Backbone as CSV, one residue per row, in Angstrom:
resi,resn,N_x,N_y,N_z,CA_x,CA_y,CA_z,C_x,C_y,C_z
1,MET,-47.526,22.070,0.842,-47.007,20.749,1.155,-46.237,20.828,2.475
2,VAL,-46.424,19.831,3.298,-45.754,19.778,4.592,-44.400,19.099,4.425
3,GLU,-43.389,19.704,5.002,-42.044,19.132,4.948,-41.971,17.894,5.829
4,ILE,-41.088,16.992,5.485,-40.943,15.735,6.204,-40.508,15.955,7.653
5,GLU,-39.792,17.051,7.899,-39.371,17.335,9.270,-40.575,17.510,10.194
6,TYR,-41.645,18.076,9.662,-42.856,18.290,10.446,-43.508,16.945,10.782
7,VAL,-43.458,16.031,9.827,-44.016,14.696,10.052,-43.193,13.964,11.107
8,TYR,-41.863,14.008,10.960,-40.999,13.341,11.940,-41.191,13.915,13.340
9,ALA,-41.268,15.225,13.431,-41.455,15.861,14.739,-42.796,15.437,15.340
10,SER,-43.814,15.344,14.508,-45.134,14.911,14.984,-45.090,13.475,15.471
11,LEU,-44.404,12.613,14.731,-44.280,11.217,15.150,-43.487,11.092,16.446
12,LEU,-42.470,11.922,16.594,-41.683,11.912,17.825,-42.552,12.297,19.019
13,LEU,-43.333,13.346,18.870,-44.234,13.766,19.950,-45.253,12.671,20.249
14,HIS,-45.801,12.072,19.211,-46.788,11.004,19.400,-46.163,9.830,20.151
15,HIS,-44.976,9.436,19.724,-44.283,8.312,20.363,-43.983,8.610,21.840
16,ALA,-43.679,9.856,22.136,-43.374,10.245,23.512,-44.638,10.420,24.358
17,GLY,-45.803,10.294,23.709,-47.054,10.435,24.450,-47.433,11.877,24.724
18,ARG,-46.833,12.802,24.005,-47.111,14.225,24.182,-48.198,14.653,23.209
19,GLU,-48.961,15.641,23.597,-49.989,16.193,22.723,-49.297,16.964,21.594
20,ILE,-49.815,16.805,20.395,-49.234,17.497,19.241,-50.004,18.801,19.043
21,THR,-49.375,19.878,19.466,-49.956,21.207,19.324,-48.976,22.071,18.537
22,GLU,-49.421,23.250,18.157,-48.516,24.155,17.446,-47.282,24.440,18.288
23,ASP,-47.500,24.659,19.575,-46.389,25.006,20.466,-45.395,23.854,20.620
24,THR,-45.901,22.637,20.888,-44.986,21.504,21.096,-44.265,21.136,19.804
25,LEU,-44.991,21.181,18.687,-44.373,20.862,17.400,-43.303,21.895,17.052
26,LYS,-43.595,23.153,17.323,-42.640,24.226,17.048,-41.370,24.047,17.884
27,LYS,-41.538,23.678,19.152,-40.377,23.484,20.029,-39.483,22.351,19.531
28,VAL,-40.099,21.256,19.090,-39.313,20.126,18.598,-38.562,20.526,17.332
29,LEU,-39.250,21.200,16.430,-38.609,21.620,15.183,-37.461,22.585,15.452
30,GLU,-37.676,23.550,16.335,-36.622,24.516,16.660,-35.442,23.826,17.333
31,ALA,-35.726,22.850,18.184,-34.649,22.115,18.855,-33.806,21.340,17.838
32,ALA,-34.432,20.959,16.726,-33.712,20.236,15.685,-33.027,21.184,14.698
33,GLY,-33.191,22.468,14.917,-32.534,23.438,14.050,-33.306,23.750,12.781
34,VAL,-34.601,23.432,12.761,-35.435,23.697,11.595,-36.070,25.077,11.738
35,LYS,-35.977,25.879,10.676,-36.647,27.180,10.673,-38.137,26.912,10.470
36,VAL,-38.950,27.284,11.433,-40.370,26.955,11.423,-41.148,27.932,10.548
37,ASP,-41.928,27.379,9.654,-42.832,28.134,8.801,-44.219,28.027,9.442
38,GLU,-44.767,29.142,9.875,-46.038,29.144,10.598,-47.183,28.555,9.768
39,VAL,-47.183,28.797,8.476,-48.245,28.263,7.618,-48.168,26.742,7.569
40,ARG,-46.963,26.226,7.392,-46.794,24.765,7.365,-47.111,24.152,8.724
41,LEU,-46.750,24.857,9.764,-47.031,24.382,11.113,-48.541,24.244,11.319
42,LYS,-49.280,25.268,10.947,-50.742,25.237,11.092,-51.360,24.168,10.188
43,ALA,-50.818,24.012,8.987,-51.324,22.991,8.061,-51.121,21.591,8.637
44,MET,-49.978,21.371,9.259,-49.692,20.060,9.843,-50.647,19.759,10.987
45,ILE,-50.846,20.727,11.849,-51.757,20.535,12.990,-53.167,20.259,12.480
46,ALA,-53.609,21.011,11.475,-54.951,20.810,10.916,-55.077,19.417,10.294
47,ALA,-54.055,18.975,9.589,-54.086,17.657,8.958,-54.117,16.544,9.997
48,LEU,-53.395,16.723,11.080,-53.322,15.680,12.100,-54.611,15.542,12.901
49,LYS,-55.425,16.586,12.921,-56.697,16.501,13.646,-57.632,15.491,13.004
50,GLU,-57.439,15.226,11.717,-58.312,14.314,10.991,-57.723,12.910,10.872
51,ILE,-56.567,12.670,11.476,-55.871,11.398,11.297,-55.632,10.716,12.641
52,ASN,-55.851,9.408,12.651,-55.502,8.600,13.817,-54.115,8.027,13.539
53,ILE,-53.120,8.585,14.180,-51.734,8.212,13.908,-51.485,6.735,14.197
54,ASP,-52.078,6.209,15.254,-51.888,4.792,15.578,-52.383,3.894,14.445
55,GLU,-53.522,4.247,13.847,-54.054,3.446,12.742,-53.127,3.506,11.525
56,VAL,-52.610,4.680,11.237,-51.713,4.833,10.093,-50.434,4.021,10.307
57,ILE,-49.903,4.078,11.503,-48.677,3.330,11.803,-48.921,1.829,11.718
58,SER,-50.021,1.357,12.301,-50.289,-0.085,12.270,-50.580,-0.554,10.848
59,ALA,-51.247,0.269,10.054,-51.507,-0.100,8.658,-50.198,-0.181,7.879
60,ALA,-49.303,0.743,8.127,-48.016,0.726,7.432,-47.177,-0.463,7.868
61,ALA,-47.304,-0.855,9.121,-46.517,-1.973,9.646,-47.020,-3.313,9.120
62,THR,-48.285,-3.383,8.723,-48.841,-4.655,8.259,-48.531,-4.930,6.803
63,VAL,-48.013,-3.947,6.096,-47.651,-4.182,4.700,-46.381,-5.005,4.674
64,ALA,-46.534,-6.253,4.246,-45.386,-7.161,4.207,-44.693,-7.022,2.863
65,PRO,-43.388,-7.164,2.861,-42.694,-7.124,1.572,-43.133,-8.293,0.700
66,VAL,-43.090,-8.096,-0.580,-43.486,-9.154,-1.506,-42.514,-10.309,-1.366
67,ALA,-43.068,-11.506,-1.209,-42.241,-12.697,-1.021,-41.514,-13.041,-2.311
68,ALA,-40.312,-13.531,-2.155,-39.532,-13.957,-3.312,-40.182,-15.208,-3.889
69,PRO,-40.156,-15.352,-5.199,-40.766,-16.553,-5.790,-40.050,-17.803,-5.298
70,SER,-40.823,-18.843,-5.101,-40.231,-20.093,-4.630,-39.514,-20.783,-5.784
71,ALA,-38.632,-21.675,-5.426,-37.853,-22.393,-6.433,-38.786,-23.236,-7.288
72,ALA,-38.505,-23.293,-8.570,-39.333,-24.071,-9.494,-39.095,-25.560,-9.257
73,PRO,-40.137,-26.370,-9.433,-39.953,-27.812,-9.288,-38.961,-28.319,-10.332
74,THR,-38.290,-29.407,-10.017,-37.280,-29.938,-10.923,-37.903,-30.645,-12.108
75,ALA,-39.163,-31.044,-12.007,-39.827,-31.718,-13.127,-40.014,-30.735,-14.265
76,ALA,-40.099,-31.254,-15.465,-40.239,-30.399,-16.644,-41.565,-29.646,-16.624
77,ALA,-42.646,-30.310,-16.283,-43.967,-29.660,-16.232,-44.310,-29.364,-14.774
78,PRO,-44.851,-28.178,-14.498,-45.203,-27.872,-13.113,-46.338,-28.767,-12.630
79,SER,-46.240,-29.150,-11.380,-47.256,-30.019,-10.806,-48.518,-29.211,-10.493
80,ALA,-49.594,-29.902,-10.195,-50.856,-29.242,-9.852,-50.679,-28.420,-8.582
81,GLU,-49.871,-28.938,-7.660,-49.617,-28.197,-6.418,-48.900,-26.890,-6.706
82,ALA,-47.944,-26.924,-7.601,-47.193,-25.712,-7.948,-48.104,-24.683,-8.587
83,LYS,-49.005,-25.132,-9.458,-49.947,-24.213,-10.094,-50.874,-23.579,-9.062
84,GLU,-51.355,-24.409,-8.126,-52.258,-23.904,-7.091,-51.531,-22.914,-6.180
85,GLU,-50.286,-23.224,-5.851,-49.502,-22.329,-5.003,-49.273,-20.990,-5.703
86,LYS,-49.033,-21.046,-7.009,-48.823,-19.817,-7.782,-50.085,-18.955,-7.769
87,LYS,-51.245,-19.585,-7.893,-52.504,-18.840,-7.853,-52.689,-18.165,-6.496
88,LYS,-52.352,-18.880,-5.419,-52.460,-18.310,-4.072,-51.544,-17.100,-3.926
89,GLU,-50.319,-17.228,-4.435,-49.368,-16.122,-4.351,-49.882,-14.907,-5.116
90,GLU,-50.467,-15.119,-6.278,-51.006,-14.007,-7.064,-52.143,-13.316,-6.329
91,LYS,-53.007,-14.108,-5.675,-54.105,-13.522,-4.898,-53.559,-12.696,-3.738
92,GLU,-52.535,-13.215,-3.060,-51.936,-12.493,-1.938,-51.302,-11.197,-2.414
93,GLU,-50.645,-11.234,-3.572,-50.016,-10.030,-4.115,-51.072,-8.979,-4.430
94,LYS,-52.200,-9.396,-4.979,-53.280,-8.446,-5.276,-53.802,-7.818,-3.992
95,LYS,-53.952,-8.624,-2.935,-54.411,-8.093,-1.652,-53.407,-7.089,-1.095
96,GLU,-52.110,-7.427,-1.190,-51.069,-6.531,-0.696,-51.058,-5.232,-1.474
97,GLU,-51.246,-5.311,-2.788,-51.274,-4.106,-3.610,-52.426,-3.213,-3.202
98,ALA,-53.591,-3.809,-2.932,-54.742,-3.023,-2.509,-54.443,-2.350,-1.173
99,SER,-53.819,-3.077,-0.257,-53.488,-2.501,1.043,-52.494,-1.362,0.893
100,GLU,-51.510,-1.525,0.023,-50.522,-0.476,-0.196,-51.191,0.770,-0.772
101,GLU,-52.165,0.564,-1.663,-52.874,1.706,-2.242,-53.671,2.444,-1.174
102,GLU,-54.328,1.705,-0.268,-55.087,2.331,0.807,-54.165,3.141,1.711
103,ILE,-53.017,2.585,2.011,-52.052,3.287,2.867,-51.537,4.526,2.167
104,ALA,-51.242,4.389,0.890,-50.752,5.550,0.130,-51.786,6.660,0.116
105,GLU,-53.071,6.301,-0.020,-54.122,7.314,0.000,-54.180,7.993,1.363
106,GLY,-54.048,7.214,2.429,-54.067,7.785,3.772,-52.888,8.707,4.008
107,LEU,-51.718,8.306,3.543,-50.533,9.150,3.702,-50.627,10.390,2.826
108,ALA,-51.239,10.243,1.650,-51.421,11.409,0.776,-52.298,12.441,1.470
109,ALA,-53.305,11.976,2.178,-54.168,12.897,2.912,-53.374,13.603,4.027
110,LEU,-52.443,12.887,4.612,-51.629,13.464,5.678,-50.762,14.597,5.168
111,PHE,-50.209,14.433,3.963,-49.300,15.427,3.430,-49.988,16.479,2.582
112,GLY,-51.290,16.392,2.439,-52.032,17.422,1.703,-51.989,17.185,0.301
């Protein structure tokens, strides 16, 4: 399993526009005071070769937090509009859940 420090260091290098290599990743980790494990370092580099970091970041950024439920109508029985709106919200929640699952699978691949 790759430690989170390796992921952060990789993201820092990516954000700075630097190539993520064993040497550059090792330098960032050492500068942060992390004792570098060569096996984890190699595992991280190997994992990153199969991942498009920009796609992972944009996918994670598009996951919107679940919206708070809207206030209930004051009438005793919900109106047809309220029922239709509730159905739309449920569909959106299902779509968001699917997106979160896809992102989780992608991140799971990143961490081995």
